[in-house]
N, C-alpha and C positions, 0 to 999 in steps of 0.2 A: 055370490058365494055365501051361503047361509049354512048354519049348522055348526057342528063341533069341528075343532081344528084337529087334523090328524097328526099322528106322531111323525110321519114323514115330513110334513110341512114344518113342524117345530124343529126337527133335526136339520132340515135345509136352512131355516132361518138362523139356527144356532151356528151352523157351519159357515154361513155367510158372515155373521158377526165375528166369529173367530178369525176368519181370513181377513176381514177388514181391520180388526185389532192387530193382527200380525203385520199387516202392511203399515199401519200407523206406527207401531213399535219400531219397525225397521227404518222408516223415514225419520223418526225422532233420533235414532242412533246415528244416521247419516248426518243429520243437521247438527247434532252435538259434536260429531267428529270435525265437521267443517268449522264450527265455532272455535273448537280447540286449536285447529290449524291456523285460523285467522288470528287468534290471540297470540299464538307463538310467533307468527310472522310480525305482528305489531311490536312485540317485545324485541325481536331481532332488529327491526328497523329503528326502534328507539335507542337501542344500545349501539348500533353500528353507524348510522348516518347522522350527519350534523344538522342542527336546526338552522333556520334562517339567521337568527341572532348570532349563533356560533360562527356561521359562515362570514357574517359581517365583521365580527371581531377578528377572525383570522385574516381576512382581506385587509382590514385596517392595520393590523400589525405588520403585514407584509409591505404595505404601501409606506408605512413609517420607516421600515428598515431600508427600503429602496431610496427613500428621500434622504435618509442619513448617509447612505453610501454616496449618493449624488453630491451632497454637501461636502463630504470628506474629499471627494475627487476634485470638486471645484476649489476648495481651499488648498489642495495640493498643487493644482495648476497655478494658483496665485503665488504660492511660495516659490515654485520653480521660476515663474516670470520675474519675481523680485530678485531672485538669485542671479539671473542673467542680466537684469537691468543695471545693477550696481555690483559689478564684480569686486571682490576684495582686492585692495591694493597690496601688492607684495613689496615688502622692503627688503633690501639686501643689506646684510650686515657686512661690514668690512672688518676683517680681522687681520 
């Protein structure tokens, strides 16, 4: 191909570049939309779900509460046992 470039060839090249730019622009809009959705999802997860450390703290608090209830029940059993082992002696008063 030698010689001058025709106007049709320039118009075709320009049309191709415009179409390529349009496709690029559209893909950038889609990528930006996906990035926005992803950042919104990350924010939702950060606000809603608990971290590993938070989960450990919650679990530890629950285990301590269960241990406290267990200790209270155990001491209640001991008190009931002592009550039945040494029943109070009743004295009768004579009037």
